[in-house]
C-alpha positions in Angstrom: 14.7 16.2 -25.0 12.9 14.2 -28.5 16.1 12.5 -29.6 16.0 10.8 -25.7 11.7 9.3 -26.4 13.1 8.1 -29.0 16.3 6.6 -27.5 14.9 5.6 -24.8 10.9 4.1 -27.1 13.7 2.2 -29.6 15.4 0.0 -26.1 12.5 -0.8 -24.6 11.2 -1.8 -28.1 14.4 -3.7 -28.0 14.2 -5.7 -24.7 10.2 -6.0 -26.2 11.3 -8.0 -29.2 13.9 -9.7 -27.4 11.8 -11.4 -24.7 8.8 -12.2 -27.8 11.6 -13.6 -30.0 12.3 -15.3 -26.7 9.4 -17.2 -26.5 9.2 -17.9 -30.1 10.7 -21.6 -28.5 7.4 -22.1 -26.3 7.1 -23.1 -29.8 8.9 -26.3 -30.1 8.1 -27.5 -27.3 4.8 -27.9 -28.6 2.3 -24.6 -27.9 0.0 -23.8 -30.3 0.2 -20.2 -32.6 -2.9 -19.2 -30.0 -1.7 -20.5 -27.3 2.0 -18.8 -27.9 0.2 -15.5 -28.5 -2.2 -15.7 -25.0 1.1 -16.7 -23.1 2.8 -13.2 -24.3 0.3 -11.0 -24.0 0.1 -12.0 -20.4 4.0 -10.9 -19.4 4.3 -7.7 -18.6 8.0 -8.1 -20.3 6.3 -8.1 -24.2 4.6 -3.8 -23.7 7.7 -2.8 -23.7 7.2 -3.6 -27.3 3.8 -1.8 -27.3 4.9 1.5 -25.2 8.6 1.4 -27.0 6.8 1.7 -29.7 4.4 4.9 -29.5 7.0 7.1 -27.5 8.5 6.7 -31.1 5.5 7.4 -32.9 5.1 10.3 -30.3 8.2 11.9 -30.7 8.7 11.3 -34.6 4.8 12.9 -34.7 4.5 15.8 -32.3 5.0 18.9 -33.0 6.2 21.2 -30.2 5.4 24.6 -30.0 8.5 27.5 -31.8 8.6 30.6 -31.4 6.5 31.5 -34.3 3.5 29.6 -31.8 4.0 31.3 -29.1 2.0 34.2 -29.5 1.3 36.9 -26.0 
């Protein structure tokens, strides 16, 4: 289960980073860095990066229950 969520998080991060890099083209059209950051914060597909990063972080640092932890 952890591998599945890791791969889904990695995929979401890849999609989000692709959009962020694609939107860097706005800088060549005369946008400032502040306007660029303001634009990507408003775009939902850029949130995939944050969601994917959180999923990967939780999967790596969350310790599931082991058989020794399940006491009756």
